[in-house]
Phi, psi and omega in degrees: 000133184272166176295331181292324178292325181292329183272355182289150175294155176296152182285338182232131180283129184270352176081185179271158180283125178242117183290141177232132180279144180088167181256152175296146179302319180300324179295317181294315184291333181287345177278354181252159174256150186238148006287161182207143175280152182299322180297327178287321176299316180299316182296315184282319189232007187302329181275000178289141179257126181251156178278133175225162177300339182261007181111176183295138178221145178287135184299324182297326179291319179294318182297336176298331180269356180269125181280334182291141180251352182213132182245117178291321186224159176303317181298321179297315180299311181297323176300313179295321179294317180295327176301327181278313187269341182084181178229157180146186181297144180257129180295146176281169182294339181279337185281000000 
């Protein structure tokens, strides 16, 4: 790579930094090993605040609405949580 390439502007403008409250669900679930019981997820990560389309929510509150008590895989856990919180754009901290 030449010095000229390093000084070039990025090919895609990244825009301004917009703060978003809460952590992505994938970040929270990646800190756990699977399989895992719902009670263990609550004990380990229940106080984590996750991003949702309705704004930040505490994971333990979301888990109260999840009927499943045991998650075989990370994807299964994330699917159940998304069934409760929904999917869509996440509001910024300013909204």
